[in-house]
C-alpha positions as CSV (number, residue, x, y, z in Angstrom):
1,X,-2.0,-2.8,-14.1
2,X,-5.2,-4.1,-13.7
3,X,-6.5,-2.7,-9.7
4,X,-8.4,-5.1,-7.7
5,X,-10.3,-3.8,-4.6
6,X,-10.4,-6.4,-1.0
7,X,-13.7,-5.9,0.8
8,X,-13.1,-6.1,4.2
9,X,-15.7,-6.2,7.4
10,X,-13.4,-3.9,9.5
11,X,-11.2,-1.2,9.6
12,X,-8.9,-3.3,11.7
13,X,-8.2,-5.7,9.2
14,X,-6.5,-2.9,7.3
15,X,-4.0,-2.6,10.1
16,X,-0.7,-4.1,9.2
17,X,0.9,-5.7,6.1
18,X,2.9,-2.2,5.2
19,X,5.0,-2.1,2.3
20,X,8.8,-2.4,3.6
21,X,10.9,-0.9,0.6
22,X,14.5,-1.3,-0.5
23,X,16.6,2.4,-0.6
24,X,20.6,3.2,-0.9
25,X,21.5,5.5,1.3
26,X,25.1,7.4,1.6
27,X,26.1,4.2,-0.3
28,X,24.2,1.8,2.1
29,X,21.2,-0.4,1.2
30,X,18.8,-0.7,4.4
31,X,15.1,-1.3,4.7
32,X,12.3,1.1,5.8
33,X,9.1,-0.5,6.5
34,X,6.6,1.7,5.9
35,X,4.0,2.2,8.6
36,X,2.5,4.8,7.3
37,X,0.5,3.3,5.1
38,X,-1.9,1.9,8.1
39,X,-5.3,3.5,7.9
40,X,-4.7,6.9,10.3
41,X,-1.1,7.1,8.7
42,X,1.0,5.6,11.4
43,X,1.9,2.5,13.5
44,X,0.4,3.3,16.5
45,X,-3.1,1.7,14.5
46,X,-0.5,-1.7,15.2
47,X,-0.4,-0.4,19.2
48,X,-3.9,0.5,19.1
49,X,-4.7,-3.3,17.7
50,X,-3.4,-4.4,20.3
51,X,-4.4,-2.5,23.0
52,X,-7.2,-3.6,25.5
53,X,-9.7,-1.3,26.8
54,X,-10.3,-1.5,30.3
55,X,-13.1,1.0,31.3
56,X,-16.3,2.3,29.3
57,X,-14.9,5.7,28.6
58,X,-11.1,5.7,28.0
59,X,-8.7,8.7,27.8
60,X,-5.5,9.6,26.4
61,X,-3.8,12.2,27.5
62,X,-2.0,14.8,25.6
63,X,-4.2,13.5,22.3
64,X,-1.1,12.6,18.9
65,X,-1.0,9.8,16.6
66,X,-2.1,7.3,19.2
67,X,-5.6,9.3,20.1
68,X,-6.5,8.9,16.8
69,X,-5.7,5.1,16.5
70,X,-7.3,4.6,20.0
71,X,-10.4,6.7,18.7
72,X,-10.4,4.1,15.0
73,X,-10.1,1.2,17.4
74,X,-12.9,2.5,20.4
75,X,-15.3,3.4,17.0
76,X,-15.3,-0.3,16.0
77,X,-16.5,-1.4,19.8
78,X,-19.0,1.5,20.2
79,X,-17.3,2.9,23.3
80,X,-16.7,6.5,23.5
81,X,-12.9,8.0,23.8
82,X,-12.1,10.9,25.3
83,X,-7.9,12.4,24.4
84,X,-6.5,16.2,25.1
85,X,-4.3,17.8,23.5
86,X,-3.0,21.4,24.2
87,X,-3.5,23.1,20.3
88,X,-5.5,21.2,17.8
89,X,-3.4,19.0,15.3
90,X,-4.2,16.7,12.5
91,X,-3.8,13.2,14.9
92,X,-6.7,15.2,17.4
93,X,-8.6,15.8,13.7
94,X,-8.8,12.0,13.2
95,X,-9.8,11.7,16.2
96,X,-12.5,13.7,16.6
97,X,-13.6,12.4,12.9
98,X,-13.6,8.5,15.0
99,X,-16.1,10.3,17.4
100,X,-13.7,10.8,20.1
101,X,-14.6,14.4,22.1
102,X,-11.8,16.3,23.1
103,X,-12.0,16.8,27.1
104,X,-10.2,18.9,29.6
105,X,-6.5,17.4,30.6
106,X,-6.7,14.4,32.7
107,X,-4.6,11.3,33.2
108,X,-4.7,8.4,30.5
109,X,-7.3,5.5,31.8
110,X,-9.3,2.9,30.3
111,X,-6.9,1.3,28.3
112,X,-3.5,-0.9,28.5
113,X,-1.0,-1.4,25.4
114,X,1.2,-4.2,24.4
115,X,4.0,-2.6,22.4
116,X,6.0,-6.0,22.7
117,X,2.7,-7.7,20.7
118,X,3.9,-5.1,18.0
119,X,7.3,-5.0,17.7
120,X,6.2,-9.4,17.3
121,X,4.0,-8.7,14.7
122,X,6.3,-6.8,13.1
123,X,9.2,-9.2,13.1
124,X,6.5,-12.2,12.4
125,X,5.6,-10.1,9.2
126,X,9.3,-9.2,7.8
127,X,9.9,-12.6,8.4
128,X,7.7,-13.8,5.6
129,X,8.4,-10.9,3.3
130,X,12.4,-10.9,3.8
131,X,14.4,-13.9,2.8
132,X,17.9,-12.8,4.9
133,X,18.7,-12.4,8.0
134,X,18.0,-8.8,9.1
135,X,17.9,-6.4,12.1
136,X,14.8,-4.4,13.0
137,X,15.4,-1.0,14.4
138,X,11.8,0.7,15.9
139,X,12.0,3.9,16.7
140,X,10.7,5.0,20.5
141,X,7.0,5.2,20.0
142,X,6.1,7.2,23.8
143,X,8.8,9.9,25.5
144,X,11.0,12.2,24.0
145,X,13.0,10.9,21.3
146,X,15.9,12.2,18.6
147,X,14.4,13.9,15.3
148,X,16.5,14.3,12.1
149,X,14.9,16.6,10.2
150,X,18.1,16.8,7.4
151,X,17.6,12.7,7.1
152,X,14.1,13.0,6.7
153,X,14.3,15.6,3.8
154,X,17.7,13.1,1.9
155,X,14.7,10.6,2.4
156,X,12.0,12.4,0.6
157,X,15.1,13.3,-2.3
158,X,14.3,9.3,-3.2
159,X,10.3,9.7,-2.9
160,X,10.4,8.0,0.6
161,X,8.4,10.3,3.0
162,X,9.0,9.6,6.7
163,X,8.9,11.0,9.8
164,X,11.6,12.9,11.3
165,X,12.0,10.4,14.3
166,X,12.3,7.6,12.3
167,X,13.9,9.3,10.3
168,X,16.9,9.8,13.3
169,X,16.9,5.8,13.1
170,X,17.6,5.2,9.6
171,X,21.0,8.1,10.4
172,X,21.5,5.4,13.5
173,X,21.0,2.2,11.0
174,X,23.8,3.7,8.7
175,X,26.3,4.1,11.7
176,X,25.7,0.7,12.2
177,X,28.6,-2.0,11.5
178,X,26.8,-5.4,10.5
179,X,26.6,-7.2,6.9
180,X,22.9,-7.7,8.2
181,X,20.1,-5.9,6.5
182,X,19.2,-3.1,8.4
183,X,15.4,-2.7,8.3
184,X,13.9,0.4,9.5
185,X,10.2,0.7,11.3
186,X,8.9,4.2,10.6
187,X,6.3,5.6,12.3
188,X,4.2,7.7,10.0
189,X,3.8,9.1,6.5
190,X,6.3,12.1,6.9
191,X,3.6,14.5,5.5
192,X,1.9,14.2,9.0
193,X,5.3,15.1,10.7
194,X,6.0,18.5,8.7
195,X,7.5,20.1,12.2
196,X,9.6,16.8,13.8
197,X,6.9,17.2,16.6
198,X,5.4,14.0,16.1
């Protein structure tokens, strides 16, 4: 196999067009859209790519993957971003690498998110990739959510690393009484979510 190099003008051009893999688990075939292949390793890169920056110095409360993704976006725009986190995380390190500054806690401000646009983009991308009807399941992006460490391990044994929040959605997909192919959008590479708190 010959490797080819694709040159792009911006890291934002690398967001999206993530792989979709079919697996059989517990006797059922499902598809996983692996958003861990985005530049900072999460679906939040798509969220950032659709975000509107509304102030000259946006701030992300509680850090996390959104801070890393928005830091990538604001770095391309030469806009300073600040964030805070209660304890150091890999996502904070990524945000800092993009030039974001860790500051004291403050309410999030200076940006607007369009999650509906992200869902529409995923559906359009999958329409082009799949030649059949499918049902799309996307984990909750914000706020508390169910996690499933056991399913994450089970998927890992099949060679697929996903976060524990997405693994819980895989478990839901397996319980659906449908003949359609179910596609689960996986938020992140499981290596970024070792404690199940992504």
